[in-house]
N, CA, C, O and the ligand as a Tripos MOL2 file, in Angstrom:
@<TRIPOS>MOLECULE
protein
  273   271    69     0     0
PROTEIN
NO_CHARGES

@<TRIPOS>ATOM
      1 N         -17.6360   -6.1460   11.4040 N.3       1 MET1
      2 CA        -17.4710   -6.4280   10.0020 C.3       1 MET1
      3 C         -18.4760   -5.6580    9.2560 C.2       1 MET1
      4 O         -19.6690   -5.6150    9.5600 O.2       1 MET1
      5 N         -17.9220   -5.0450    8.2490 N.am      2 THR2
      6 CA        -18.7360   -3.9220    7.5650 C.3       2 THR2
      7 C         -18.7420   -4.4010    6.1300 C.2       2 THR2
      8 O         -17.7890   -4.9480    5.5750 O.2       2 THR2
      9 N         -20.0850   -4.1000    5.5150 N.am      3 THR3
     10 CA        -20.3180   -4.2840    3.9490 C.3       3 THR3
     11 C         -20.2280   -3.0340    3.2090 C.2       3 THR3
     12 O         -21.0430   -2.2060    3.6160 O.2       3 THR3
     13 N         -19.5440   -2.6660    2.3160 N.am      4 PRO4
     14 CA        -19.6170   -1.6400    1.5900 C.3       4 PRO4
     15 C         -21.1270   -1.2970    1.0960 C.2       4 PRO4
     16 O         -21.7830   -2.3020    0.8230 O.2       4 PRO4
     17 N         -21.6470   -0.3230    0.9680 N.am      5 PRO5
     18 CA        -23.1800   -0.2810    0.4090 C.3       5 PRO5
     19 C         -23.1100   -0.6230   -1.1270 C.2       5 PRO5
     20 O         -24.0330   -1.2550   -1.6410 O.2       5 PRO5
     21 N         -22.1970   -0.2780   -1.7450 N.am      6 THR6
     22 CA        -22.0630   -0.4200   -3.2280 C.3       6 THR6
     23 C         -20.8060   -1.4940   -3.5100 C.2       6 THR6
     24 O         -19.8230   -1.0960   -4.1360 O.2       6 THR6
     25 N         -20.8760   -2.7660   -3.0590 N.am      7 ALA7
     26 CA        -19.8260   -3.3860   -3.3080 C.3       7 ALA7
     27 C         -19.6990   -3.7910   -4.5970 C.2       7 ALA7
     28 O         -20.7270   -4.1840   -5.1490 O.2       7 ALA7
     29 N         -18.6140   -3.7890   -5.2490 N.am      8 PRO8
     30 CA        -18.3400   -4.2030   -6.6050 C.3       8 PRO8
     31 C         -18.5150   -5.5370   -6.8570 C.2       8 PRO8
     32 O         -18.3740   -6.2510   -5.8640 O.2       8 PRO8
     33 N         -18.7930   -6.1150   -7.9340 N.am      9 ARG9
     34 CA        -19.1100   -7.3770   -8.2790 C.3       9 ARG9
     35 C         -17.6880   -8.0870   -8.1810 C.2       9 ARG9
     36 O         -16.9270   -7.9780   -9.1440 O.2       9 ARG9
     37 N         -17.3360   -8.7390   -7.1680 N.am     10 ARG10
     38 CA        -15.9450   -9.4410   -7.5220 C.3      10 ARG10
     39 C         -15.9750  -10.8670   -6.9350 C.2      10 ARG10
     40 O         -16.6940  -11.2340   -6.0060 O.2      10 ARG10
     41 N         -15.0660  -11.6300   -7.6340 N.am     11 THR11
     42 CA        -14.9410  -13.0810   -7.1150 C.3      11 THR11
     43 C         -13.6540  -13.5630   -7.6740 C.2      11 THR11
     44 O         -12.8170  -12.8170   -8.1830 O.2      11 THR11
     45 N         -13.5400  -14.8540   -7.5530 N.am     12 VAL12
     46 CA        -12.0460  -15.3450   -7.8410 C.3      12 VAL12
     47 C         -12.4850  -15.9850   -9.1170 C.2      12 VAL12
     48 O         -13.6360  -16.3860   -9.2910 O.2      12 VAL12
     49 N         -11.3710  -16.0820  -10.1510 N.am     13 ALA13
     50 CA        -11.0760  -16.7400  -11.2110 C.3      13 ALA13
     51 C         -10.0290  -17.4340  -11.2280 C.2      13 ALA13
     52 O          -8.9650  -16.8340  -11.0770 O.2      13 ALA13
     53 N         -10.0170  -18.9500  -11.4220 N.am     14 TYR14
     54 CA         -9.0010  -19.6720  -11.4520 C.3      14 TYR14
     55 C          -8.2250  -20.0560  -12.8520 C.2      14 TYR14
     56 O          -8.7880  -20.4560  -13.8710 O.2      14 TYR14
     57 N          -6.8670  -19.8570  -12.6910 N.am     15 ALA15
     58 CA         -6.1170  -19.9670  -13.9220 C.3      15 ALA15
     59 C          -6.1350  -21.4690  -14.3130 C.2      15 ALA15
     60 O          -6.0170  -22.4440  -13.5720 O.2      15 ALA15
     61 N          -6.3140  -21.4180  -15.6800 N.am     16 VAL16
     62 CA         -6.3010  -22.6690  -16.3360 C.3      16 VAL16
     63 C          -5.2520  -23.0000  -17.2700 C.2      16 VAL16
     64 O          -5.0870  -24.0730  -17.8510 O.2      16 VAL16
     65 N          -4.5840  -21.9770  -17.3400 N.am     17 GLY17
     66 CA         -3.3250  -22.0870  -18.2050 C.3      17 GLY17
     67 C          -2.4920  -20.7320  -18.0930 C.2      17 GLY17
     68 O          -2.9170  -19.7430  -17.4950 O.2      17 GLY17
     69 N          -1.1850  -20.8020  -18.7760 N.am     18 SER18
     70 CA         -0.4150  -19.7590  -18.9500 C.3      18 SER18
     71 C           0.7450  -19.8000  -19.8070 C.2      18 SER18
     72 O           1.1600  -20.9270  -20.0770 O.2      18 SER18
     73 N           1.3800  -18.7670  -20.3100 N.am     19 GLY19
     74 CA          2.4200  -19.1000  -21.0550 C.3      19 GLY19
     75 C           3.0740  -17.6620  -21.4260 C.2      19 GLY19
     76 O           2.8470  -16.6040  -20.8390 O.2      19 GLY19
     77 N           3.9670  -17.8700  -22.5710 N.am     20 THR20
     78 CA          4.7550  -16.7500  -22.8960 C.3      20 THR20
     79 C           4.5010  -16.4070  -24.3820 C.2      20 THR20
     80 O           4.4600  -17.2880  -25.2410 O.2      20 THR20
     81 N           4.3350  -15.1200  -24.6490 N.am     21 THR21
     82 CA          4.1720  -14.8120  -26.1260 C.3      21 THR21
     83 C           5.4750  -14.8030  -26.7270 C.2      21 THR21
     84 O           6.4440  -14.9790  -25.9880 O.2      21 THR21
     85 N           5.6690  -14.5960  -28.1520 N.am     22 ARG22
     86 CA          6.7860  -14.4990  -28.8700 C.3      22 ARG22
     87 C           7.7440  -13.4330  -28.4710 C.2      22 ARG22
     88 O           8.9720  -13.4860  -28.5270 O.2      22 ARG22
     89 N           6.9020  -12.3410  -28.0110 N.am     23 ARG23
     90 CA          7.5930  -11.0130  -27.4990 C.3      23 ARG23
     91 C           8.0930  -11.3120  -25.9270 C.2      23 ARG23
     92 O           8.7680  -10.4310  -25.3940 O.2      23 ARG23
     93 N           7.8470  -12.2820  -25.3210 N.am     24 GLY24
     94 CA          8.6350  -12.6000  -24.0980 C.3      24 GLY24
     95 C           7.6770  -12.0420  -22.8440 C.2      24 GLY24
     96 O           8.0980  -11.8570  -21.7020 O.2      24 GLY24
     97 N           6.3610  -11.8230  -23.2710 N.am     25 VAL25
     98 CA          5.1490  -11.5100  -22.3440 C.3      25 VAL25
     99 C           4.4410  -12.4740  -21.7610 C.2      25 VAL25
    100 O           3.8230  -13.2980  -22.4360 O.2      25 VAL25
    101 N           4.4480  -12.4830  -20.4290 N.am     26 ARG26
    102 CA          3.9870  -13.7390  -19.5910 C.3      26 ARG26
    103 C           2.2990  -13.3060  -19.9220 C.2      26 ARG26
    104 O           1.9710  -12.1610  -20.2330 O.2      26 ARG26
    105 N           1.4330  -14.3360  -19.8010 N.am     27 PHE27
    106 CA          0.1780  -14.2940  -19.7410 C.3      27 PHE27
    107 C          -0.6480  -15.4260  -19.2290 C.2      27 PHE27
    108 O          -0.3010  -16.5780  -19.4870 O.2      27 PHE27
    109 N          -1.7140  -15.1820  -18.5250 N.am     28 VAL28
    110 CA         -2.3390  -16.2180  -17.8780 C.3      28 VAL28
    111 C          -3.6760  -16.2760  -18.3460 C.2      28 VAL28
    112 O          -4.3440  -15.2530  -18.4930 O.2      28 VAL28
    113 N          -4.1640  -17.5720  -18.6220 N.am     29 VAL29
    114 CA         -5.7000  -17.8350  -19.0930 C.3      29 VAL29
    115 C          -6.3950  -18.3550  -18.0100 C.2      29 VAL29
    116 O          -5.9980  -19.3580  -17.4160 O.2      29 VAL29
    117 N          -7.6350  -17.6140  -17.6360 N.am     30 VAL30
    118 CA         -8.5150  -17.7730  -16.6880 C.3      30 VAL30
    119 C         -10.0910  -18.3430  -17.2360 C.2      30 VAL30
    120 O         -10.6640  -17.9310  -18.2450 O.2      30 VAL30
    121 N         -10.5510  -19.2820  -16.3850 N.am     31 SER31
    122 CA        -11.7890  -19.4730  -16.8990 C.3      31 SER31
    123 C         -12.8250  -18.4470  -15.9530 C.2      31 SER31
    124 O         -12.8450  -18.4260  -14.7230 O.2      31 SER31
    125 N         -13.5040  -17.7750  -16.6930 N.am     32 CYS32
    126 CA        -14.2510  -16.5830  -16.5010 C.3      32 CYS32
    127 C         -15.4180  -17.1180  -15.5880 C.2      32 CYS32
    128 O         -16.0630  -18.0500  -16.0680 O.2      32 CYS32
    129 N         -15.7900  -16.6550  -14.3190 N.am     33 PRO33
    130 CA        -16.7300  -17.0890  -13.5240 C.3      33 PRO33
    131 C         -18.1070  -16.6110  -13.9560 C.2      33 PRO33
    132 O         -19.1640  -17.1610  -13.6470 O.2      33 PRO33
    133 N         -17.9580  -15.4310  -14.7700 N.am     34 TYR34
    134 CA        -19.0990  -14.8210  -15.2740 C.3      34 TYR34
    135 C         -19.7750  -15.4090  -16.6930 C.2      34 TYR34
    136 O         -20.9290  -15.8190  -16.8170 O.2      34 TYR34
    137 N         -18.9500  -15.3520  -17.5170 N.am     35 CYS35
    138 CA        -19.6120  -15.9310  -18.7950 C.3      35 CYS35
    139 C         -19.0380  -17.3600  -19.1630 C.2      35 CYS35
    140 O         -19.3100  -17.8440  -20.2620 O.2      35 CYS35
    141 N         -18.2460  -18.0400  -18.2550 N.am     36 ARG36
    142 CA        -17.8210  -19.4160  -18.6190 C.3      36 ARG36
    143 C         -16.7460  -19.5030  -19.6460 C.2      36 ARG36
    144 O         -16.2130  -20.5830  -19.9010 O.2      36 ARG36
    145 N         -16.3830  -18.2890  -20.2970 N.am     37 ARG37
    146 CA        -15.3490  -18.4840  -21.2750 C.3      37 ARG37
    147 C         -14.1210  -18.3130  -20.6950 C.2      37 ARG37
    148 O         -14.0010  -18.3290  -19.4700 O.2      37 ARG37
    149 N         -13.1410  -18.1420  -21.4800 N.am     38 ARG38
    150 CA        -11.7410  -18.1300  -21.1400 C.3      38 ARG38
    151 C         -11.2700  -16.6820  -21.5100 C.2      38 ARG38
    152 O         -11.5580  -16.1540  -22.5850 O.2      38 ARG38
    153 N         -10.5280  -16.0880  -20.5410 N.am     39 HIS39
    154 CA         -9.9720  -14.9030  -20.9820 C.3      39 HIS39
    155 C          -8.6450  -14.7320  -20.5920 C.2      39 HIS39
    156 O          -8.2130  -15.2970  -19.5870 O.2      39 HIS39
    157 N          -7.8010  -13.8430  -21.4480 N.am     40 THR40
    158 CA         -6.2900  -13.9320  -21.2890 C.3      40 THR40
    159 C          -5.8830  -12.7750  -20.6340 C.2      40 THR40
    160 O          -6.3750  -11.7060  -20.9950 O.2      40 THR40
    161 N          -4.9980  -12.8070  -19.6560 N.am     41 HIS41
    162 CA         -4.6510  -11.4850  -19.0450 C.3      41 HIS41
    163 C          -3.1590  -11.4200  -18.8170 C.2      41 HIS41
    164 O          -2.5730  -12.4400  -18.4540 O.2      41 HIS41
    165 N          -2.4860  -10.2560  -19.0110 N.am     42 GLY42
    166 CA         -1.0460  -10.1890  -18.8120 C.3      42 GLY42
    167 C          -0.8070  -10.7870  -17.3830 C.2      42 GLY42
    168 O          -1.6380  -10.7820  -16.4750 O.2      42 GLY42
    169 N           0.3960  -11.2780  -17.3310 N.am     43 ASP43
    170 CA          0.8990  -11.9040  -15.9950 C.3      43 ASP43
    171 C           2.0280  -11.2960  -15.3560 C.2      43 ASP43
    172 O           3.1550  -11.7800  -15.4670 O.2      43 ASP43
    173 N           1.7360  -10.0350  -14.5480 N.am     44 PRO44
    174 CA          2.8980   -9.5140  -13.7250 C.3      44 PRO44
    175 C           3.3140  -10.5210  -12.7800 C.2      44 PRO44
    176 O           2.4710  -11.3330  -12.4000 O.2      44 PRO44
    177 N           4.4520  -10.5780  -12.3640 N.am     45 PRO45
    178 CA          4.9350  -11.6820  -11.2940 C.3      45 PRO45
    179 C           4.3810  -11.4870  -10.0290 C.2      45 PRO45
    180 O           4.6010  -12.4050   -9.2390 O.2      45 PRO45
    181 N           3.6130  -10.3920   -9.5470 N.am     46 ASP46
    182 CA          2.9720  -10.2950   -8.2270 C.3      46 ASP46
    183 C           1.4720   -9.6890   -8.4910 C.2      46 ASP46
    184 O           1.1020   -8.6370   -7.9680 O.2      46 ASP46
    185 N           0.7750  -10.3590   -9.2340 N.am     47 ALA47
    186 CA         -0.5270   -9.9460   -9.6790 C.3      47 ALA47
    187 C          -1.4770  -10.3030   -8.7080 C.2      47 ALA47
    188 O          -1.9450  -11.4370   -8.8110 O.2      47 ALA47
    189 N          -1.9140   -9.5030   -7.6740 N.am     48 THR48
    190 CA         -2.9460   -9.7660   -6.7230 C.3      48 THR48
    191 C          -4.1570   -8.7690   -6.9990 C.2      48 THR48
    192 O          -5.2030   -9.0170   -6.3990 O.2      48 THR48
    193 N          -4.1250   -7.8250   -7.7260 N.am     49 ASP49
    194 CA         -5.0920   -6.7510   -8.0630 C.3      49 ASP49
    195 C          -6.3240   -7.6090   -8.8260 C.2      49 ASP49
    196 O          -6.1730   -8.6400   -9.4810 O.2      49 ASP49
    197 N          -7.4310   -6.9850   -8.5920 N.am     50 TYR50
    198 CA         -8.6700   -7.5350   -9.2990 C.3      50 TYR50
    199 C          -8.5750   -7.1810  -10.7820 C.2      50 TYR50
    200 O          -8.0810   -6.0730  -10.9950 O.2      50 TYR50
    201 N          -8.9220   -7.8450  -11.7840 N.am     51 ARG51
    202 CA         -8.9150   -7.5310  -13.0580 C.3      51 ARG51
    203 C         -10.4600   -7.4850  -13.5120 C.2      51 ARG51
    204 O         -11.3760   -8.1710  -13.0570 O.2      51 ARG51
    205 N         -10.5150   -6.6040  -14.4220 N.am     52 ILE52
    206 CA        -11.9100   -6.5390  -15.0240 C.3      52 ILE52
    207 C         -12.1310   -7.5230  -16.0880 C.2      52 ILE52
    208 O         -11.3740   -7.6140  -17.0560 O.2      52 ILE52
    209 N         -13.2260   -8.3040  -15.9020 N.am     53 ALA53
    210 CA        -13.3750   -9.4500  -17.1350 C.3      53 ALA53
    211 C         -13.5040   -8.7920  -18.3670 C.2      53 ALA53
    212 O         -14.0770   -7.7220  -18.5730 O.2      53 ALA53
    213 N         -12.8430   -9.6200  -19.2860 N.am     54 HIS54
    214 CA        -13.1690   -8.8970  -20.8700 C.3      54 HIS54
    215 C         -14.4200   -8.9320  -21.2130 C.2      54 HIS54
    216 O         -14.7190   -8.1890  -22.1480 O.2      54 HIS54
    217 N         -15.3850   -9.6640  -20.6770 N.am     55 CYS55
    218 CA        -16.8210   -9.6740  -20.9950 C.3      55 CYS55
    219 C         -17.5920   -8.5270  -20.2750 C.2      55 CYS55
    220 O         -18.7930   -8.3690  -20.4940 O.2      55 CYS55
    221 N         -16.9220   -7.7480  -19.4390 N.am     56 LYS56
    222 CA        -17.2970   -6.6550  -18.7920 C.3      56 LYS56
    223 C         -18.5520   -7.1000  -17.6150 C.2      56 LYS56
    224 O         -19.4930   -6.3490  -17.3560 O.2      56 LYS56
    225 N         -18.3950   -8.1850  -17.1070 N.am     57 ARG57
    226 CA        -19.6740   -8.5080  -16.2780 C.3      57 ARG57
    227 C         -19.2920   -8.4620  -14.8410 C.2      57 ARG57
    228 O         -20.0900   -8.7580  -13.9520 O.2      57 ARG57
    229 N         -18.1140   -8.1040  -14.6270 N.am     58 GLY58
    230 CA        -17.4430   -7.9560  -13.1870 C.3      58 GLY58
    231 C         -15.9480   -8.0190  -13.1200 C.2      58 GLY58
    232 O         -15.2140   -7.8180  -14.0870 O.2      58 GLY58
    233 N         -15.6050   -8.2740  -12.0700 N.am     59 GLU59
    234 CA        -14.0770   -8.1390  -11.6140 C.3      59 GLU59
    235 C         -13.7240   -9.6930  -10.8840 C.2      59 GLU59
    236 O         -14.4860  -10.3730  -10.1970 O.2      59 GLU59
    237 N         -12.6010   -9.9300  -11.2020 N.am     60 TYR60
    238 CA        -12.0810  -11.2430  -10.3930 C.3      60 TYR60
    239 C         -10.5210  -11.0150   -9.9080 C.2      60 TYR60
    240 O          -9.8550  -10.0720  -10.3330 O.2      60 TYR60
    241 N         -10.1480  -11.7280   -9.2190 N.am     61 ARG61
    242 CA         -8.7850  -11.8850   -8.7400 C.3      61 ARG61
    243 C          -8.4300  -13.3030   -9.4100 C.2      61 ARG61
    244 O          -9.1370  -14.3100   -9.3870 O.2      61 ARG61
    245 N          -7.3100  -13.1630   -9.9470 N.am     62 ILE62
    246 CA         -6.8690  -14.5870  -10.4770 C.3      62 ILE62
    247 C          -6.1290  -15.3030   -9.4860 C.2      62 ILE62
    248 O          -5.2070  -14.7940   -8.8480 O.2      62 ILE62
    249 N          -6.5600  -16.5880   -9.3400 N.am     63 GLU63
    250 CA         -5.9830  -17.6120   -8.2950 C.3      63 GLU63
    251 C          -5.4510  -18.4440   -8.8260 C.2      63 GLU63
    252 O          -6.1560  -19.0970   -9.5960 O.2      63 GLU63
    253 N          -4.1710  -18.7930   -8.7140 N.am     64 ARG64
    254 CA         -3.5570  -20.0560   -9.0730 C.3      64 ARG64
    255 C          -3.6490  -21.1730   -8.1480 C.2      64 ARG64
    256 O          -3.8260  -21.1190   -6.9310 O.2      64 ARG64
    257 N          -3.5050  -22.1840   -8.8850 N.am     65 ARG65
    258 CA         -3.5760  -23.4540   -7.9440 C.3      65 ARG65
    259 C          -2.0770  -23.7440   -7.7150 C.2      65 ARG65
    260 O          -1.1950  -23.6520   -8.5680 O.2      65 ARG65
    261 N          -1.9410  -24.0920   -6.4860 N.am     66 ALA66
    262 CA         -0.4820  -24.3660   -5.9390 C.3      66 ALA66
    263 C           0.0800  -25.3170   -6.8880 C.2      66 ALA66
    264 O          -0.5540  -26.3380   -7.1530 O.2      66 ALA66
    265 N           1.3230  -25.0570   -7.4780 N.am     67 SER67
    266 CA          1.8760  -26.1710   -8.0310 C.3      67 SER67
    267 C           3.2900  -26.0770   -7.9250 C.2      67 SER67
    268 O           4.0010  -25.6780   -8.8480 O.2      67 SER67
    269 N           3.7350  -26.4630   -6.7410 N.am     68 ARG68
    270 CA          5.2240  -26.3200   -6.5530 C.3      68 ARG68
    271 C           6.0820  -27.5540   -6.3410 C.2      68 ARG68
    272 O           7.2980  -27.4400   -6.1870 O.2      68 ARG68
    273 ZN        -16.1920  -13.2900  -18.9740 Zn       69 ZN69
@<TRIPOS>BOND
     1     1     2 1
     2     2     3 1
     3     3     4 2
     4     3     5 am
     5     5     6 1
     6     6     7 1
     7     7     8 2
     8     7     9 am
     9     9    10 1
    10    10    11 1
    11    11    12 2
    12    11    13 am
    13    13    14 1
    14    14    15 1
    15    15    16 2
    16    15    17 am
    17    17    18 1
    18    18    19 1
    19    19    20 2
    20    19    21 am
    21    21    22 1
    22    22    23 1
    23    23    24 2
    24    23    25 am
    25    25    26 1
    26    26    27 1
    27    27    28 2
    28    27    29 am
    29    29    30 1
    30    30    31 1
    31    31    32 2
    32    31    33 am
    33    33    34 1
    34    34    35 1
    35    35    36 2
    36    35    37 am
    37    37    38 1
    38    38    39 1
    39    39    40 2
    40    39    41 am
    41    41    42 1
    42    42    43 1
    43    43    44 2
    44    43    45 am
    45    45    46 1
    46    46    47 1
    47    47    48 2
    48    47    49 am
    49    49    50 1
    50    50    51 1
    51    51    52 2
    52    51    53 am
    53    53    54 1
    54    54    55 1
    55    55    56 2
    56    55    57 am
    57    57    58 1
    58    58    59 1
    59    59    60 2
    60    59    61 am
    61    61    62 1
    62    62    63 1
    63    63    64 2
    64    63    65 am
    65    65    66 1
    66    66    67 1
    67    67    68 2
    68    67    69 am
    69    69    70 1
    70    70    71 1
    71    71    72 2
    72    71    73 am
    73    73    74 1
    74    74    75 1
    75    75    76 2
    76    75    77 am
    77    77    78 1
    78    78    79 1
    79    79    80 2
    80    79    81 am
    81    81    82 1
    82    82    83 1
    83    83    84 2
    84    83    85 am
    85    85    86 1
    86    86    87 1
    87    87    88 2
    88    87    89 am
    89    89    90 1
    90    90    91 1
    91    91    92 2
    92    91    93 am
    93    93    94 1
    94    94    95 1
    95    95    96 2
    96    95    97 am
    97    97    98 1
    98    98    99 1
    99    99   100 2
   100    99   101 am
   101   101   102 1
   102   102   103 1
   103   103   104 2
   104   103   105 am
   105   105   106 1
   106   106   107 1
   107   107   108 2
   108   107   109 am
   109   109   110 1
   110   110   111 1
   111   111   112 2
   112   111   113 am
   113   113   114 1
   114   114   115 1
   115   115   116 2
   116   115   117 am
   117   117   118 1
   118   118   119 1
   119   119   120 2
   120   119   121 am
   121   121   122 1
   122   122   123 1
   123   123   124 2
   124   123   125 am
   125   125   126 1
   126   126   127 1
   127   127   128 2
   128   127   129 am
   129   129   130 1
   130   130   131 1
   131   131   132 2
   132   131   133 am
   133   133   134 1
   134   134   135 1
   135   135   136 2
   136   135   137 am
   137   137   138 1
   138   138   139 1
   139   139   140 2
   140   139   141 am
   141   141   142 1
   142   142   143 1
   143   143   144 2
   144   143   145 am
   145   145   146 1
   146   146   147 1
   147   147   148 2
   148   147   149 am
   149   149   150 1
   150   150   151 1
   151   151   152 2
   152   151   153 am
   153   153   154 1
   154   154   155 1
   155   155   156 2
   156   155   157 am
   157   157   158 1
   158   158   159 1
   159   159   160 2
   160   159   161 am
   161   161   162 1
   162   162   163 1
   163   163   164 2
   164   163   165 am
   165   165   166 1
   166   166   167 1
   167   167   168 2
   168   167   169 am
   169   169   170 1
   170   170   171 1
   171   171   172 2
   172   171   173 am
   173   173   174 1
   174   174   175 1
   175   175   176 2
   176   175   177 am
   177   177   178 1
   178   178   179 1
   179   179   180 2
   180   179   181 am
   181   181   182 1
   182   182   183 1
   183   183   184 2
   184   183   185 am
   185   185   186 1
   186   186   187 1
   187   187   188 2
   188   187   189 am
   189   189   190 1
   190   190   191 1
   191   191   192 2
   192   191   193 am
   193   193   194 1
   194   194   195 1
   195   195   196 2
   196   195   197 am
   197   197   198 1
   198   198   199 1
   199   199   200 2
   200   199   201 am
   201   201   202 1
   202   202   203 1
   203   203   204 2
   204   203   205 am
   205   205   206 1
   206   206   207 1
   207   207   208 2
   208   207   209 am
   209   209   210 1
   210   210   211 1
   211   211   212 2
   212   211   213 am
   213   213   214 1
   214   214   215 1
   215   215   216 2
   216   215   217 am
   217   217   218 1
   218   218   219 1
   219   219   220 2
   220   219   221 am
   221   221   222 1
   222   222   223 1
   223   223   224 2
   224   223   225 am
   225   225   226 1
   226   226   227 1
   227   227   228 2
   228   227   229 am
   229   229   230 1
   230   230   231 1
   231   231   232 2
   232   231   233 am
   233   233   234 1
   234   234   235 1
   235   235   236 2
   236   235   237 am
   237   237   238 1
   238   238   239 1
   239   239   240 2
   240   239   241 am
   241   241   242 1
   242   242   243 1
   243   243   244 2
   244   243   245 am
   245   245   246 1
   246   246   247 1
   247   247   248 2
   248   247   249 am
   249   249   250 1
   250   250   251 1
   251   251   252 2
   252   251   253 am
   253   253   254 1
   254   254   255 1
   255   255   256 2
   256   255   257 am
   257   257   258 1
   258   258   259 1
   259   259   260 2
   260   259   261 am
   261   261   262 1
   262   262   263 1
   263   263   264 2
   264   263   265 am
   265   265   266 1
   266   266   267 1
   267   267   268 2
   268   267   269 am
   269   269   270 1
   270   270   271 1
   271   271   272 2
@<TRIPOS>SUBSTRUCTURE
     1 MET1         2 RESIDUE 1 A MET
     2 THR2         6 RESIDUE 1 A THR
     3 THR3        10 RESIDUE 1 A THR
     4 PRO4        14 RESIDUE 1 A PRO
     5 PRO5        18 RESIDUE 1 A PRO
     6 THR6        22 RESIDUE 1 A THR
     7 ALA7        26 RESIDUE 1 A ALA
     8 PRO8        30 RESIDUE 1 A PRO
     9 ARG9        34 RESIDUE 1 A ARG
    10 ARG10       38 RESIDUE 1 A ARG
    11 THR11       42 RESIDUE 1 A THR
    12 VAL12       46 RESIDUE 1 A VAL
    13 ALA13       50 RESIDUE 1 A ALA
    14 TYR14       54 RESIDUE 1 A TYR
    15 ALA15       58 RESIDUE 1 A ALA
    16 VAL16       62 RESIDUE 1 A VAL
    17 GLY17       66 RESIDUE 1 A GLY
    18 SER18       70 RESIDUE 1 A SER
    19 GLY19       74 RESIDUE 1 A GLY
    20 THR20       78 RESIDUE 1 A THR
    21 THR21       82 RESIDUE 1 A THR
    22 ARG22       86 RESIDUE 1 A ARG
    23 ARG23       90 RESIDUE 1 A ARG
    24 GLY24       94 RESIDUE 1 A GLY
    25 VAL25       98 RESIDUE 1 A VAL
    26 ARG26      102 RESIDUE 1 A ARG
    27 PHE27      106 RESIDUE 1 A PHE
    28 VAL28      110 RESIDUE 1 A VAL
    29 VAL29      114 RESIDUE 1 A VAL
    30 VAL30      118 RESIDUE 1 A VAL
    31 SER31      122 RESIDUE 1 A SER
    32 CYS32      126 RESIDUE 1 A CYS
    33 PRO33      130 RESIDUE 1 A PRO
    34 TYR34      134 RESIDUE 1 A TYR
    35 CYS35      138 RESIDUE 1 A CYS
    36 ARG36      142 RESIDUE 1 A ARG
    37 ARG37      146 RESIDUE 1 A ARG
    38 ARG38      150 RESIDUE 1 A ARG
    39 HIS39      154 RESIDUE 1 A HIS
    40 THR40      158 RESIDUE 1 A THR
    41 HIS41      162 RESIDUE 1 A HIS
    42 GLY42      166 RESIDUE 1 A GLY
    43 ASP43      170 RESIDUE 1 A ASP
    44 PRO44      174 RESIDUE 1 A PRO
    45 PRO45      178 RESIDUE 1 A PRO
    46 ASP46      182 RESIDUE 1 A ASP
    47 ALA47      186 RESIDUE 1 A ALA
    48 THR48      190 RESIDUE 1 A THR
    49 ASP49      194 RESIDUE 1 A ASP
    50 TYR50      198 RESIDUE 1 A TYR
    51 ARG51      202 RESIDUE 1 A ARG
    52 ILE52      206 RESIDUE 1 A ILE
    53 ALA53      210 RESIDUE 1 A ALA
    54 HIS54      214 RESIDUE 1 A HIS
    55 CYS55      218 RESIDUE 1 A CYS
    56 LYS56      222 RESIDUE 1 A LYS
    57 ARG57      226 RESIDUE 1 A ARG
    58 GLY58      230 RESIDUE 1 A GLY
    59 GLU59      234 RESIDUE 1 A GLU
    60 TYR60      238 RESIDUE 1 A TYR
    61 ARG61      242 RESIDUE 1 A ARG
    62 ILE62      246 RESIDUE 1 A ILE
    63 GLU63      250 RESIDUE 1 A GLU
    64 ARG64      254 RESIDUE 1 A ARG
    65 ARG65      258 RESIDUE 1 A ARG
    66 ALA66      262 RESIDUE 1 A ALA
    67 SER67      266 RESIDUE 1 A SER
    68 ARG68      270 RESIDUE 1 A ARG
    69 ZN69       273 GROUP 0 **** ****
């Protein structure tokens, strides 16, 4: 198990809401672990990449609570 010497600041942000704009673009709202505010991101169907927080304090991967 190795740790990169310059590990980027990454964590998980939990989705607190989602929706679709009038133009049909899906989005997801997350509770930011860095600034405790909410940020809205585009919501591609298979979003597993890390996103840069809008507050520029770090990155996070959006985690959705299982709701099936
Ligand atoms: Zn933030």
